[in-house]
PQR file of N, CA, C, O and H, with PARSE charges and radii, in Angstrom:
ATOM      1  N   MET A   1      54.788 167.905 118.678 -0.4000 1.5000
ATOM      2  CA  MET A   1      55.154 168.338 117.457 -0.0000 2.0000
ATOM      3  C   MET A   1      54.743 169.653 116.918  0.5500 1.7000
ATOM      4  O   MET A   1      53.564 169.788 116.593 -0.5500 1.4000
ATOM      5  N   SER A   2      55.654 170.739 116.770 -0.4000 1.5000
ATOM      6  CA  SER A   2      55.782 171.824 116.288 -0.0000 2.0000
ATOM      7  C   SER A   2      54.426 172.247 114.814  0.5500 1.7000
ATOM      8  O   SER A   2      54.228 171.484 113.868 -0.5500 1.4000
ATOM      9  H   SER A   2      56.612 170.629 117.035  0.4000 1.0000
ATOM     10  N   ASP A   3      53.812 173.381 114.981 -0.4000 1.5000
ATOM     11  CA  ASP A   3      53.241 173.556 113.976 -0.0000 2.0000
ATOM     12  C   ASP A   3      53.666 174.530 112.752  0.5500 1.7000
ATOM     13  O   ASP A   3      53.042 174.935 111.771 -0.5500 1.4000
ATOM     14  H   ASP A   3      53.973 174.000 115.750  0.4000 1.0000
ATOM     15  N   ARG A   4      55.236 174.775 113.304 -0.4000 1.5000
ATOM     16  CA  ARG A   4      56.408 175.577 112.558 -0.0000 2.0000
ATOM     17  C   ARG A   4      56.556 174.428 111.191  0.5500 1.7000
ATOM     18  O   ARG A   4      56.507 173.199 111.124 -0.5500 1.4000
ATOM     19  H   ARG A   4      55.743 174.445 114.100  0.4000 1.0000
ATOM     20  N   LYS A   5      56.764 175.544 110.166 -0.4000 1.5000
ATOM     21  CA  LYS A   5      57.142 174.522 108.865 -0.0000 2.0000
ATOM     22  C   LYS A   5      58.669 174.240 108.468  0.5500 1.7000
ATOM     23  O   LYS A   5      59.473 175.129 108.186 -0.5500 1.4000
ATOM     24  H   LYS A   5      56.804 176.542 110.221  0.4000 1.0000
ATOM     25  N   ALA A   6      58.917 173.014 108.486 -0.4000 1.5000
ATOM     26  CA  ALA A   6      60.294 173.081 108.573 -0.0000 2.0000
ATOM     27  C   ALA A   6      61.119 173.810 107.697  0.5500 1.7000
ATOM     28  O   ALA A   6      60.508 174.442 106.834 -0.5500 1.4000
ATOM     29  H   ALA A   6      58.264 172.292 108.714  0.4000 1.0000
ATOM     30  N   GLN A   7      62.464 173.898 107.690 -0.4000 1.5000
ATOM     31  CA  GLN A   7      63.358 175.229 106.864 -0.0000 2.0000
ATOM     32  C   GLN A   7      63.503 174.083 105.475  0.5500 1.7000
ATOM     33  O   GLN A   7      63.362 174.704 104.421 -0.5500 1.4000
ATOM     34  H   GLN A   7      62.960 173.385 108.391  0.4000 1.0000
ATOM     35  N   LYS A   8      63.689 172.949 105.309 -0.4000 1.5000
ATOM     36  CA  LYS A   8      63.604 172.364 104.316 -0.0000 2.0000
ATOM     37  C   LYS A   8      62.334 172.275 103.390  0.5500 1.7000
ATOM     38  O   LYS A   8      62.422 171.840 102.242 -0.5500 1.4000
ATOM     39  H   LYS A   8      63.804 172.444 106.165  0.4000 1.0000
ATOM     40  N   ASP A   9      61.250 172.669 103.893 -0.4000 1.5000
ATOM     41  CA  ASP A   9      59.894 172.716 103.337 -0.0000 2.0000
ATOM     42  C   ASP A   9      59.959 174.005 102.885  0.5500 1.7000
ATOM     43  O   ASP A   9      59.789 174.119 101.671 -0.5500 1.4000
ATOM     44  H   ASP A   9      61.178 173.023 104.826  0.4000 1.0000
ATOM     45  N   MET A  10      60.175 175.110 103.564 -0.4000 1.5000
ATOM     46  CA  MET A  10      60.370 176.581 103.116 -0.0000 2.0000
ATOM     47  C   MET A  10      61.204 176.849 102.190  0.5500 1.7000
ATOM     48  O   MET A  10      61.142 177.868 101.502 -0.5500 1.4000
ATOM     49  H   MET A  10      60.313 175.018 104.550  0.4000 1.0000
ATOM     50  N   ILE A  11      62.110 175.915 102.076 -0.4000 1.5000
ATOM     51  CA  ILE A  11      63.666 176.218 101.132 -0.0000 2.0000
ATOM     52  C   ILE A  11      62.724 175.679  99.535  0.5500 1.7000
ATOM     53  O   ILE A  11      62.682 176.309  98.478 -0.5500 1.4000
ATOM     54  H   ILE A  11      62.161 175.088 102.635  0.4000 1.0000
ATOM     55  N   LEU A  12      62.109 174.443  99.827 -0.4000 1.5000
ATOM     56  CA  LEU A  12      61.315 174.084  98.737 -0.0000 2.0000
ATOM     57  C   LEU A  12      60.721 174.829  97.943  0.5500 1.7000
ATOM     58  O   LEU A  12      60.882 175.109  96.755 -0.5500 1.4000
ATOM     59  H   LEU A  12      62.143 173.931 100.685  0.4000 1.0000
ATOM     60  N   GLU A  13      59.725 175.244  99.035 -0.4000 1.5000
ATOM     61  CA  GLU A  13      58.845 176.342  98.242 -0.0000 2.0000
ATOM     62  C   GLU A  13      59.699 177.547  97.848  0.5500 1.7000
ATOM     63  O   GLU A  13      59.198 178.023  96.830 -0.5500 1.4000
ATOM     64  H   GLU A  13      59.594 175.017 100.000  0.4000 1.0000
ATOM     65  N   TRP A  14      60.551 178.095  98.144 -0.4000 1.5000
ATOM     66  CA  TRP A  14      61.162 179.164  97.773 -0.0000 2.0000
ATOM     67  C   TRP A  14      61.817 178.734  96.119  0.5500 1.7000
ATOM     68  O   TRP A  14      61.524 179.436  95.151 -0.5500 1.4000
ATOM     69  H   TRP A  14      60.959 177.708  98.972  0.4000 1.0000
ATOM     70  N   LEU A  15      62.704 177.523  95.985 -0.4000 1.5000
ATOM     71  CA  LEU A  15      62.740 176.918  94.871 -0.0000 2.0000
ATOM     72  C   LEU A  15      61.639 176.959  94.029  0.5500 1.7000
ATOM     73  O   LEU A  15      61.913 177.131  92.841 -0.5500 1.4000
ATOM     74  H   LEU A  15      62.942 176.953  96.772  0.4000 1.0000
ATOM     75  N   GLU A  16      60.466 176.846  94.323 -0.4000 1.5000
ATOM     76  CA  GLU A  16      59.589 176.170  93.341 -0.0000 2.0000
ATOM     77  C   GLU A  16      58.895 177.517  93.093  0.5500 1.7000
ATOM     78  O   GLU A  16      58.110 177.423  92.149 -0.5500 1.4000
ATOM     79  H   GLU A  16      60.244 176.707  95.287  0.4000 1.0000
ATOM     80  N   ARG A  17      58.930 178.597  93.578 -0.4000 1.5000
ATOM     81  CA  ARG A  17      58.642 180.168  93.767 -0.0000 2.0000
ATOM     82  C   ARG A  17      59.240 180.758  92.844  0.5500 1.7000
ATOM     83  O   ARG A  17      58.687 181.257  91.864 -0.5500 1.4000
ATOM     84  H   ARG A  17      59.567 178.674  94.345  0.4000 1.0000
ATOM     85  N   ASN A  18      60.850 180.754  93.155 -0.4000 1.5000
ATOM     86  CA  ASN A  18      61.707 181.681  92.688 -0.0000 2.0000
ATOM     87  C   ASN A  18      62.992 181.148  91.763  0.5500 1.7000
ATOM     88  O   ASN A  18      63.748 181.902  91.150 -0.5500 1.4000
ATOM     89  H   ASN A  18      61.300 180.348  93.950  0.4000 1.0000
ATOM     90  N   GLY A  19      63.074 179.837  91.787 -0.4000 1.5000
ATOM     91  CA  GLY A  19      63.783 179.060  90.394 -0.0000 2.0000
ATOM     92  C   GLY A  19      65.332 178.738  91.490  0.5500 1.7000
ATOM     93  O   GLY A  19      65.825 177.613  91.573 -0.5500 1.4000
ATOM     94  H   GLY A  19      62.460 179.224  92.285  0.4000 1.0000
ATOM     95  N   THR A  20      65.798 179.750  92.107 -0.4000 1.5000
ATOM     96  CA  THR A  20      67.003 179.341  92.900 -0.0000 2.0000
ATOM     97  C   THR A  20      67.157 180.012  94.148  0.5500 1.7000
ATOM     98  O   THR A  20      66.522 181.003  94.510 -0.5500 1.4000
ATOM     99  H   THR A  20      65.398 180.664  92.040  0.4000 1.0000
ATOM    100  N   ILE A  21      68.110 179.362  94.828 -0.4000 1.5000
ATOM    101  CA  ILE A  21      68.344 179.996  96.161 -0.0000 2.0000
ATOM    102  C   ILE A  21      69.870 179.928  96.566  0.5500 1.7000
ATOM    103  O   ILE A  21      70.547 178.913  96.395 -0.5500 1.4000
ATOM    104  H   ILE A  21      68.626 178.558  94.534  0.4000 1.0000
ATOM    105  N   THR A  22      70.326 181.038  97.089 -0.4000 1.5000
ATOM    106  CA  THR A  22      71.724 181.292  97.622 -0.0000 2.0000
ATOM    107  C   THR A  22      71.730 181.147  99.136  0.5500 1.7000
ATOM    108  O   THR A  22      70.677 181.282  99.760 -0.5500 1.4000
ATOM    109  H   THR A  22      69.777 181.862  97.228  0.4000 1.0000
ATOM    110  N   PRO A  23      73.045 180.837  99.838 -0.5600 1.5000
ATOM    111  CA  PRO A  23      73.227 180.524 101.122  0.2800 2.0000
ATOM    112  C   PRO A  23      72.719 181.789 101.909  0.5500 1.7000
ATOM    113  O   PRO A  23      72.242 181.647 103.035 -0.5500 1.4000
ATOM    114  N   MET A  24      72.834 183.185 101.241 -0.4000 1.5000
ATOM    115  CA  MET A  24      72.249 184.377 101.696 -0.0000 2.0000
ATOM    116  C   MET A  24      71.173 184.610 101.633  0.5500 1.7000
ATOM    117  O   MET A  24      70.790 185.188 102.650 -0.5500 1.4000
ATOM    118  H   MET A  24      73.221 183.301 100.326  0.4000 1.0000
ATOM    119  N   GLU A  25      70.170 184.401 100.675 -0.4000 1.5000
ATOM    120  CA  GLU A  25      68.863 184.139 101.006 -0.0000 2.0000
ATOM    121  C   GLU A  25      68.277 183.512 101.599  0.5500 1.7000
ATOM    122  O   GLU A  25      67.176 183.842 102.040 -0.5500 1.4000
ATOM    123  H   GLU A  25      70.482 183.932  99.848  0.4000 1.0000
ATOM    124  N   ALA A  26      69.027 182.018 101.865 -0.4000 1.5000
ATOM    125  CA  ALA A  26      68.392 181.185 102.705 -0.0000 2.0000
ATOM    126  C   ALA A  26      68.593 181.931 104.243  0.5500 1.7000
ATOM    127  O   ALA A  26      67.719 181.752 105.091 -0.5500 1.4000
ATOM    128  H   ALA A  26      69.922 181.751 101.507  0.4000 1.0000
ATOM    129  N   LEU A  27      69.486 182.561 104.471 -0.4000 1.5000
ATOM    130  CA  LEU A  27      69.772 183.056 105.888 -0.0000 2.0000
ATOM    131  C   LEU A  27      68.962 184.385 106.045  0.5500 1.7000
ATOM    132  O   LEU A  27      68.589 184.781 107.149 -0.5500 1.4000
ATOM    133  H   LEU A  27      70.196 182.707 103.782  0.4000 1.0000
ATOM    134  N   ASN A  28      68.749 184.946 105.062 -0.4000 1.5000
ATOM    135  CA  ASN A  28      68.081 186.393 105.125 -0.0000 2.0000
ATOM    136  C   ASN A  28      66.417 185.941 104.995  0.5500 1.7000
ATOM    137  O   ASN A  28      65.560 186.676 105.487 -0.5500 1.4000
ATOM    138  H   ASN A  28      69.051 184.625 104.165  0.4000 1.0000
ATOM    139  N   TYR A  29      66.138 184.990 104.467 -0.4000 1.5000
ATOM    140  CA  TYR A  29      64.517 185.010 104.027 -0.0000 2.0000
ATOM    141  C   TYR A  29      63.916 184.178 104.982  0.5500 1.7000
ATOM    142  O   TYR A  29      62.905 184.455 105.628 -0.5500 1.4000
ATOM    143  H   TYR A  29      66.834 184.393 104.067  0.4000 1.0000
ATOM    144  N   ILE A  30      64.659 183.020 105.054 -0.4000 1.5000
ATOM    145  CA  ILE A  30      64.414 181.681 106.077 -0.0000 2.0000
ATOM    146  C   ILE A  30      64.912 181.580 107.217  0.5500 1.7000
ATOM    147  O   ILE A  30      64.234 180.919 108.005 -0.5500 1.4000
ATOM    148  H   ILE A  30      65.480 182.796 104.530  0.4000 1.0000
ATOM    149  N   GLY A  31      65.952 182.038 107.633 -0.4000 1.5000
ATOM    150  CA  GLY A  31      66.926 182.158 108.882 -0.0000 2.0000
ATOM    151  C   GLY A  31      67.853 180.947 108.921  0.5500 1.7000
ATOM    152  O   GLY A  31      68.367 180.675 110.006 -0.5500 1.4000
ATOM    153  H   GLY A  31      66.503 182.574 106.993  0.4000 1.0000
ATOM    154  N   CYS A  32      68.161 180.084 107.705 -0.4000 1.5000
ATOM    155  CA  CYS A  32      68.583 179.010 107.587 -0.0000 2.0000
ATOM    156  C   CYS A  32      70.060 179.050 107.863  0.5500 1.7000
ATOM    157  O   CYS A  32      70.429 179.991 107.161 -0.5500 1.4000
ATOM    158  H   CYS A  32      67.744 180.306 106.824  0.4000 1.0000
ATOM    159  N   TYR A  33      71.002 178.626 108.410 -0.4000 1.5000
ATOM    160  CA  TYR A  33      72.416 178.841 108.456 -0.0000 2.0000
ATOM    161  C   TYR A  33      73.085 178.094 107.578  0.5500 1.7000
ATOM    162  O   TYR A  33      74.069 178.539 106.986 -0.5500 1.4000
ATOM    163  H   TYR A  33      70.701 177.860 108.979  0.4000 1.0000
ATOM    164  N   ARG A  34      72.706 177.092 107.429 -0.4000 1.5000
ATOM    165  CA  ARG A  34      73.448 175.205 106.841 -0.0000 2.0000
ATOM    166  C   ARG A  34      72.417 174.914 105.626  0.5500 1.7000
ATOM    167  O   ARG A  34      71.889 173.830 105.377 -0.5500 1.4000
ATOM    168  H   ARG A  34      71.907 176.730 107.910  0.4000 1.0000
ATOM    169  N   LEU A  35      72.232 176.294 104.837 -0.4000 1.5000
ATOM    170  CA  LEU A  35      71.762 175.453 103.483 -0.0000 2.0000
ATOM    171  C   LEU A  35      72.070 174.279 102.890  0.5500 1.7000
ATOM    172  O   LEU A  35      71.302 173.479 102.357 -0.5500 1.4000
ATOM    173  H   LEU A  35      72.661 177.175 105.039  0.4000 1.0000
ATOM    174  N   GLY A  36      73.171 174.231 103.009 -0.4000 1.5000
ATOM    175  CA  GLY A  36      73.836 172.844 102.332 -0.0000 2.0000
ATOM    176  C   GLY A  36      73.444 171.570 102.660  0.5500 1.7000
ATOM    177  O   GLY A  36      73.276 170.611 101.906 -0.5500 1.4000
ATOM    178  H   GLY A  36      73.795 174.882 103.442  0.4000 1.0000
ATOM    179  N   ALA A  37      73.276 171.663 104.178 -0.4000 1.5000
ATOM    180  CA  ALA A  37      72.684 170.455 104.840 -0.0000 2.0000
ATOM    181  C   ALA A  37      71.248 170.491 104.755  0.5500 1.7000
ATOM    182  O   ALA A  37      70.804 169.380 105.045 -0.5500 1.4000
ATOM    183  H   ALA A  37      73.413 172.441 104.791  0.4000 1.0000
ATOM    184  N   ARG A  38      70.190 171.456 104.429 -0.4000 1.5000
ATOM    185  CA  ARG A  38      69.313 171.442 103.985 -0.0000 2.0000
ATOM    186  C   ARG A  38      68.725 170.840 102.677  0.5500 1.7000
ATOM    187  O   ARG A  38      67.724 170.151 102.478 -0.5500 1.4000
ATOM    188  H   ARG A  38      70.551 172.358 104.194  0.4000 1.0000
ATOM    189  N   ILE A  39      69.813 171.400 101.745 -0.4000 1.5000
ATOM    190  CA  ILE A  39      69.808 170.646 100.411 -0.0000 2.0000
ATOM    191  C   ILE A  39      69.947 169.102 100.141  0.5500 1.7000
ATOM    192  O   ILE A  39      69.319 168.384  99.362 -0.5500 1.4000
ATOM    193  H   ILE A  39      70.625 171.960 101.906  0.4000 1.0000
ATOM    194  N   TRP A  40      70.940 168.816 101.004 -0.4000 1.5000
ATOM    195  CA  TRP A  40      71.290 167.167 101.020 -0.0000 2.0000
ATOM    196  C   TRP A  40      69.834 166.480 101.670  0.5500 1.7000
ATOM    197  O   TRP A  40      69.451 165.377 101.281 -0.5500 1.4000
ATOM    198  H   TRP A  40      71.451 169.399 101.636  0.4000 1.0000
ATOM    199  N   ASP A  41      69.179 167.166 102.564 -0.4000 1.5000
ATOM    200  CA  ASP A  41      67.729 166.548 103.152 -0.0000 2.0000
ATOM    201  C   ASP A  41      66.845 166.208 101.874  0.5500 1.7000
ATOM    202  O   ASP A  41      66.514 165.104 101.441 -0.5500 1.4000
ATOM    203  H   ASP A  41      69.490 168.063 102.879  0.4000 1.0000
ATOM    204  N   LEU A  42      66.505 167.728 101.307 -0.4000 1.5000
ATOM    205  CA  LEU A  42      66.004 167.476 100.172 -0.0000 2.0000
ATOM    206  C   LEU A  42      66.378 166.634  99.006  0.5500 1.7000
ATOM    207  O   LEU A  42      65.509 166.069  98.342 -0.5500 1.4000
ATOM    208  H   LEU A  42      66.774 168.625 101.658  0.4000 1.0000
ATOM    209  N   ARG A  43      67.386 166.552  98.791 -0.4000 1.5000
ATOM    210  CA  ARG A  43      68.008 165.493  97.760 -0.0000 2.0000
ATOM    211  C   ARG A  43      67.537 164.034  98.197  0.5500 1.7000
ATOM    212  O   ARG A  43      67.025 163.192  97.460 -0.5500 1.4000
ATOM    213  H   ARG A  43      68.092 167.011  99.330  0.4000 1.0000
ATOM    214  N   ARG A  44      67.834 163.913  99.622 -0.4000 1.5000
ATOM    215  CA  ARG A  44      67.729 162.826  99.939 -0.0000 2.0000
ATOM    216  C   ARG A  44      66.129 162.090 100.170  0.5500 1.7000
ATOM    217  O   ARG A  44      65.838 160.896 100.249 -0.5500 1.4000
ATOM    218  H   ARG A  44      68.250 164.598 100.221  0.4000 1.0000
ATOM    219  N   ASP A  45      65.253 163.309 100.240 -0.4000 1.5000
ATOM    220  CA  ASP A  45      64.079 162.968  99.700 -0.0000 2.0000
ATOM    221  C   ASP A  45      63.437 162.828  98.249  0.5500 1.7000
ATOM    222  O   ASP A  45      62.265 162.694  97.898 -0.5500 1.4000
ATOM    223  H   ASP A  45      65.489 164.279 100.175  0.4000 1.0000
ATOM    224  N   GLY A  46      64.525 162.899  97.596 -0.4000 1.5000
ATOM    225  CA  GLY A  46      64.192 162.620  96.054 -0.0000 2.0000
ATOM    226  C   GLY A  46      63.881 163.535  95.173  0.5500 1.7000
ATOM    227  O   GLY A  46      63.278 163.287  94.129 -0.5500 1.4000
ATOM    228  H   GLY A  46      65.478 163.007  97.881  0.4000 1.0000
ATOM    229  N   HIS A  47      64.319 164.804  95.573 -0.4000 1.5000
ATOM    230  CA  HIS A  47      64.212 165.957  95.079 -0.0000 2.0000
ATOM    231  C   HIS A  47      65.517 166.314  94.026  0.5500 1.7000
ATOM    232  O   HIS A  47      66.658 166.320  94.486 -0.5500 1.4000
ATOM    233  H   HIS A  47      64.809 165.005  96.421  0.4000 1.0000
ATOM    234  N   ASN A  48      65.297 166.575  92.755 -0.4000 1.5000
ATOM    235  CA  ASN A  48      66.624 166.839  92.078 -0.0000 2.0000
ATOM    236  C   ASN A  48      67.177 168.238  91.957  0.5500 1.7000
ATOM    237  O   ASN A  48      66.657 169.023  91.164 -0.5500 1.4000
ATOM    238  H   ASN A  48      64.369 166.570  92.381  0.4000 1.0000
ATOM    239  N   ILE A  49      68.100 168.552  92.625 -0.4000 1.5000
ATOM    240  CA  ILE A  49      68.688 169.601  93.333 -0.0000 2.0000
ATOM    241  C   ILE A  49      69.926 170.310  92.400  0.5500 1.7000
ATOM    242  O   ILE A  49      70.827 170.152  93.225 -0.5500 1.4000
ATOM    243  H   ILE A  49      68.522 167.914  93.269  0.4000 1.0000
ATOM    244  N   VAL A  50      70.400 170.787  91.584 -0.4000 1.5000
ATOM    245  CA  VAL A  50      71.410 171.221  90.904 -0.0000 2.0000
ATOM    246  C   VAL A  50      72.185 172.275  91.624  0.5500 1.7000
ATOM    247  O   VAL A  50      71.575 173.288  91.965 -0.5500 1.4000
ATOM    248  H   VAL A  50      69.669 170.915  90.914  0.4000 1.0000
ATOM    249  N   THR A  51      73.723 172.134  91.954 -0.4000 1.5000
ATOM    250  CA  THR A  51      74.586 173.271  92.584 -0.0000 2.0000
ATOM    251  C   THR A  51      75.063 173.717  91.383  0.5500 1.7000
ATOM    252  O   THR A  51      75.438 173.001  90.455 -0.5500 1.4000
ATOM    253  H   THR A  51      74.218 171.310  91.677  0.4000 1.0000
ATOM    254  N   GLU A  52      75.043 174.869  91.414 -0.4000 1.5000
ATOM    255  CA  GLU A  52      75.966 175.717  90.356 -0.0000 2.0000
ATOM    256  C   GLU A  52      76.773 176.638  91.536  0.5500 1.7000
ATOM    257  O   GLU A  52      76.424 176.808  92.705 -0.5500 1.4000
ATOM    258  H   GLU A  52      74.738 175.451  92.168  0.4000 1.0000
ATOM    259  N   ARG A  53      78.040 177.207  90.796 -0.4000 1.5000
ATOM    260  CA  ARG A  53      78.712 177.878  91.368 -0.0000 2.0000
ATOM    261  C   ARG A  53      78.685 179.484  90.703  0.5500 1.7000
ATOM    262  O   ARG A  53      78.492 179.663  89.500 -0.5500 1.4000
ATOM    263  H   ARG A  53      78.323 177.069  89.847  0.4000 1.0000
ATOM    264  N   CYS A  54      78.897 180.555  91.628 -0.4000 1.5000
ATOM    265  CA  CYS A  54      78.836 181.801  90.945 -0.0000 2.0000
ATOM    266  C   CYS A  54      79.573 182.747  91.764  0.5500 1.7000
ATOM    267  O   CYS A  54      79.502 182.630  92.987 -0.5500 1.4000
ATOM    268  H   CYS A  54      79.054 180.410  92.605  0.4000 1.0000
ATOM    269  N   ILE A  55      80.312 183.725  91.214 -0.4000 1.5000
ATOM    270  CA  ILE A  55      81.305 184.597  91.679 -0.0000 2.0000
ATOM    271  C   ILE A  55      80.217 185.982  91.958  0.5500 1.7000
ATOM    272  O   ILE A  55      79.353 186.430  91.205 -0.5500 1.4000
ATOM    273  H   ILE A  55      80.369 183.821  90.220  0.4000 1.0000
ATOM    274  N   VAL A  56      80.601 186.408  93.227 -0.4000 1.5000
ATOM    275  CA  VAL A  56      79.689 187.709  93.782 -0.0000 2.0000
ATOM    276  C   VAL A  56      80.363 188.627  94.203  0.5500 1.7000
ATOM    277  O   VAL A  56      81.245 188.187  94.940 -0.5500 1.4000
ATOM    278  H   VAL A  56      81.303 186.044  93.839  0.4000 1.0000
ATOM    279  N   PRO A  57      80.391 189.833  94.090 -0.5600 1.5000
ATOM    280  CA  PRO A  57      80.993 190.814  94.609  0.2800 2.0000
ATOM    281  C   PRO A  57      80.658 190.553  96.541  0.5500 1.7000
ATOM    282  O   PRO A  57      79.705 189.999  97.090 -0.5500 1.4000
ATOM    283  N   THR A  58      81.844 191.194  97.112 -0.4000 1.5000
ATOM    284  CA  THR A  58      81.903 191.244  98.367 -0.0000 2.0000
ATOM    285  C   THR A  58      81.412 192.661  98.801  0.5500 1.7000
ATOM    286  O   THR A  58      81.143 193.411  97.863 -0.5500 1.4000
ATOM    287  H   THR A  58      82.618 191.644  96.666  0.4000 1.0000
ATOM    288  N   LYS A  59      81.245 193.173 100.104 -0.4000 1.5000
ATOM    289  CA  LYS A  59      81.031 194.601 100.587 -0.0000 2.0000
ATOM    290  C   LYS A  59      82.325 195.257 100.813  0.5500 1.7000
ATOM    291  O   LYS A  59      82.437 196.479 100.910 -0.5500 1.4000
ATOM    292  H   LYS A  59      81.464 192.563 100.866  0.4000 1.0000
ATOM    293  N   HIS A  60      83.245 194.475 100.890 -0.4000 1.5000
ATOM    294  CA  HIS A  60      84.890 195.148 100.522 -0.0000 2.0000
ATOM    295  C   HIS A  60      85.584 195.281  99.296  0.5500 1.7000
ATOM    296  O   HIS A  60      86.708 195.767  99.168 -0.5500 1.4000
ATOM    297  H   HIS A  60      83.153 193.482 100.812  0.4000 1.0000
ATOM    298  N   GLY A  61      84.855 194.824  98.395 -0.4000 1.5000
ATOM    299  CA  GLY A  61      85.372 194.912  97.090 -0.0000 2.0000
ATOM    300  C   GLY A  61      85.815 194.014  96.284  0.5500 1.7000
ATOM    301  O   GLY A  61      86.134 194.282  95.126 -0.5500 1.4000
ATOM    302  H   GLY A  61      83.941 194.430  98.499  0.4000 1.0000
ATOM    303  N   GLY A  62      85.879 192.981  96.735 -0.4000 1.5000
ATOM    304  CA  GLY A  62      86.145 191.522  96.514 -0.0000 2.0000
ATOM    305  C   GLY A  62      85.340 190.828  95.700  0.5500 1.7000
ATOM    306  O   GLY A  62      84.389 191.377  95.142 -0.5500 1.4000
ATOM    307  H   GLY A  62      85.619 192.763  97.676  0.4000 1.0000
ATOM    308  N   ARG A  63      85.612 189.609  95.548 -0.4000 1.5000
ATOM    309  CA  ARG A  63      84.627 188.448  95.035 -0.0000 2.0000
ATOM    310  C   ARG A  63      84.698 187.286  95.777  0.5500 1.7000
ATOM    311  O   ARG A  63      85.714 187.027  96.423 -0.5500 1.4000
ATOM    312  H   ARG A  63      86.384 189.164  96.002  0.4000 1.0000
ATOM    313  N   ALA A  64      83.584 186.437  95.759 -0.4000 1.5000
ATOM    314  CA  ALA A  64      83.634 185.299  96.682 -0.0000 2.0000
ATOM    315  C   ALA A  64      82.590 184.359  95.645  0.5500 1.7000
ATOM    316  O   ALA A  64      81.680 184.880  94.999 -0.5500 1.4000
ATOM    317  H   ALA A  64      82.758 186.647  95.235  0.4000 1.0000
ATOM    318  N   LEU A  65      82.836 183.209  95.624 -0.4000 1.5000
ATOM    319  CA  LEU A  65      82.656 182.129  95.200 -0.0000 2.0000
ATOM    320  C   LEU A  65      81.481 181.276  95.864  0.5500 1.7000
ATOM    321  O   LEU A  65      81.750 180.520  96.797 -0.5500 1.4000
ATOM    322  H   LEU A  65      83.575 182.786  96.148  0.4000 1.0000
ATOM    323  N   VAL A  66      80.099 181.404  95.351 -0.4000 1.5000
ATOM    324  CA  VAL A  66      79.149 180.801  96.419 -0.0000 2.0000
ATOM    325  C   VAL A  66      78.394 180.071  95.595  0.5500 1.7000
ATOM    326  O   VAL A  66      78.355 180.358  94.398 -0.5500 1.4000
ATOM    327  H   VAL A  66      79.880 182.018  94.593  0.4000 1.0000
ATOM    328  N   ALA A  67      77.521 178.782  96.225 -0.4000 1.5000
ATOM    329  CA  ALA A  67      76.660 177.856  95.619 -0.0000 2.0000
ATOM    330  C   ALA A  67      75.398 178.684  95.435  0.5500 1.7000
ATOM    331  O   ALA A  67      75.001 179.594  96.162 -0.5500 1.4000
ATOM    332  H   ALA A  67      77.552 178.548  97.197  0.4000 1.0000
ATOM    333  N   VAL A  68      74.880 178.233  94.406 -0.4000 1.5000
ATOM    334  CA  VAL A  68      73.482 178.744  94.064 -0.0000 2.0000
ATOM    335  C   VAL A  68      72.717 177.158  93.533  0.5500 1.7000
ATOM    336  O   VAL A  68      73.134 176.484  92.592 -0.5500 1.4000
ATOM    337  H   VAL A  68      75.203 177.494  93.816  0.4000 1.0000
ATOM    338  N   TYR A  69      71.685 176.859  94.289 -0.4000 1.5000
ATOM    339  CA  TYR A  69      70.868 175.607  94.319 -0.0000 2.0000
ATOM    340  C   TYR A  69      69.444 176.010  93.242  0.5500 1.7000
ATOM    341  O   TYR A  69      68.711 176.996  93.319 -0.5500 1.4000
ATOM    342  H   TYR A  69      71.346 177.407  95.054  0.4000 1.0000
ATOM    343  N   ARG A  70      69.392 174.860  92.256 -0.4000 1.5000
ATOM    344  CA  ARG A  70      68.363 175.186  91.249 -0.0000 2.0000
ATOM    345  C   ARG A  70      67.526 173.667  91.364  0.5500 1.7000
ATOM    346  O   ARG A  70      67.985 172.525  91.387 -0.5500 1.4000
ATOM    347  H   ARG A  70      69.987 174.060  92.193  0.4000 1.0000
ATOM    348  N   LEU A  71      66.266 174.106  91.420 -0.4000 1.5000
ATOM    349  CA  LEU A  71      65.574 172.727  91.418 -0.0000 2.0000
ATOM    350  C   LEU A  71      65.193 172.330  90.098  0.5500 1.7000
ATOM    351  O   LEU A  71      64.571 173.071  89.336 -0.5500 1.4000
ATOM    352  H   LEU A  71      65.894 175.034  91.402  0.4000 1.0000
ATOM    353  N   GLU A  72      65.539 171.237  89.836 -0.4000 1.5000
ATOM    354  CA  GLU A  72      65.422 170.663  88.483 -0.0000 2.0000
ATOM    355  C   GLU A  72      64.294 169.724  88.048  0.5500 1.7000
ATOM    356  O   GLU A  72      64.070 168.596  88.486 -0.5500 1.4000
ATOM    357  H   GLU A  72      66.045 170.635  90.454  0.4000 1.0000
ATOM    358  N   ALA A  73      63.584 170.442  87.047 -0.4000 1.5000
ATOM    359  CA  ALA A  73      62.498 169.444  86.274 -0.0000 2.0000
ATOM    360  C   ALA A  73      62.707 167.910  86.432  0.5500 1.7000
ATOM    361  O   ALA A  73      63.720 167.361  85.998 -0.5500 1.4000
ATOM    362  H   ALA A  73      63.766 171.359  86.692  0.4000 1.0000
ATOM    363  N   ALA A  74      61.696 167.231  87.078 -0.4000 1.5000
ATOM    364  CA  ALA A  74      61.670 165.760  86.923 -0.0000 2.0000
ATOM    365  C   ALA A  74      61.506 165.399  85.508  0.5500 1.7000
ATOM    366  O   ALA A  74      61.461 164.216  85.174 -0.5500 1.4000
ATOM    367  H   ALA A  74      60.874 167.677  87.431  0.4000 1.0000
TER
END
């Protein structure tokens, strides 16, 4: 077994530290391409994670709807 921390553990730590995470943050800071799948894993493990939707600007002047995940207090 590897000593590397699992992506879901890094995402959980990020949520505890920063409050929310977006797919772009997960990709840039954790190297996770499939944030939704890791969130599903964390929910399956019993963590109460809420999904919100947010409109963000794109680099070409448009807008995109993205998921923002937040760890809800138990």
